[in-house]
Structure formats: structure tokens, C-alpha cells
matplotlib code that plots the C-alpha trace (Angstrom):
import matplotlib.pyplot as plt

x = [-19.8, -16.3, -14.7, -11.4, -8.5, -7.2, -4.5, -7.0, -9.3, -6.8, -5.2, -2.3, -2.0, 1.1, 3.4, 3.1, 6.8, 8.6, 5.8, 6.2, 3.2, 2.5, 1.9, -0.9, 1.4, 3.7, 3.2, 2.2, -0.2, -2.8, -4.2, -5.9, -3.6, -3.1, -3.7, -6.5, -8.0, -9.0, -6.2, -5.4, -1.6, -0.1, 3.3, 5.2, 7.1, 10.5, 9.5, 7.9, 11.0, 13.4, 11.3, 11.1, 9.2, 5.8, 3.9, 0.1, -0.8, -3.9, -2.5, 1.2, 1.6, 4.9, 5.5, 7.9]
y = [4.2, 5.7, 6.9, 5.3, 7.6, 8.8, 6.2, 3.4, 5.0, 5.2, 2.1, 3.2, 1.4, -0.8, -0.6, -3.8, -3.7, -2.9, -3.6, -0.2, 1.9, 4.8, 8.0, 10.3, 13.2, 10.9, 10.8, 7.2, 5.7, 2.9, 1.1, -2.2, -5.0, -4.6, -8.3, -9.5, -6.1, -7.6, -6.5, -2.9, -2.4, 0.3, 1.9, 4.2, 7.2, 5.6, 2.3, 4.3, 6.4, 3.4, 1.2, -1.6, -4.6, -5.6, -8.8, -9.2, -11.7, -12.8, -13.6, -13.4, -10.5, -8.7, -5.1, -2.3]
z = [25.2, 25.0, 21.8, 20.7, 20.4, 17.0, 16.8, 17.0, 14.4, 11.5, 10.0, 7.8, 4.5, 4.1, 1.1, -1.0, -1.8, 1.5, 4.0, 5.8, 6.7, 4.4, 6.3, 5.1, 4.0, 2.0, -1.8, -1.9, -4.4, -4.7, -7.7, -8.5, -9.6, -13.4, -14.0, -11.8, -10.7, -7.3, -4.9, -4.1, -4.5, -2.2, -3.1, -0.8, -2.3, -1.8, -3.6, -6.4, -6.8, -6.8, -8.9, -6.2, -7.5, -6.0, -6.2, -6.1, -3.4, -5.3, -8.8, -8.4, -11.0, -10.5, -11.5, -11.0]

ax = plt.figure().add_subplot(projection="3d")
ax.plot(x, y, z, "-o")
ax.set_aspect("equal")
plt.show()
């Protein structure tokens, strides 16, 4: 059985606000939705810095 290469092993998280991949060295963050606590919200450094809104796909909660 062959081993997949590194690009196939790592799935980068996607920013909930801008939908761009968050690279591992970036100062992104993740947290559970403050309202429903079900969905993990990912935020890239740029969206955190600019206060770009995000929306929970489960309950519709919107936050800065």
C-alpha cells in the first residue's frame, strides 16, 4: 500500500468569513459557535484583524 504525499494528508481549515484556506503558520483561530456550540468557526488573521463578520451555518448566528 503506498503512502499519500503530504499535500493529500493535510486538509487546511477554511476561514468561515472569507472562505480562504488558513495556512498553519498564520495566526488564525478556531472556536465553537457562541450560540449553538455545534459548529467550529475558523477565522483567518486578516478577518480577525479587520473584524469581518462570520455566520454560523448551523444556527445563523452572526458575529464580528
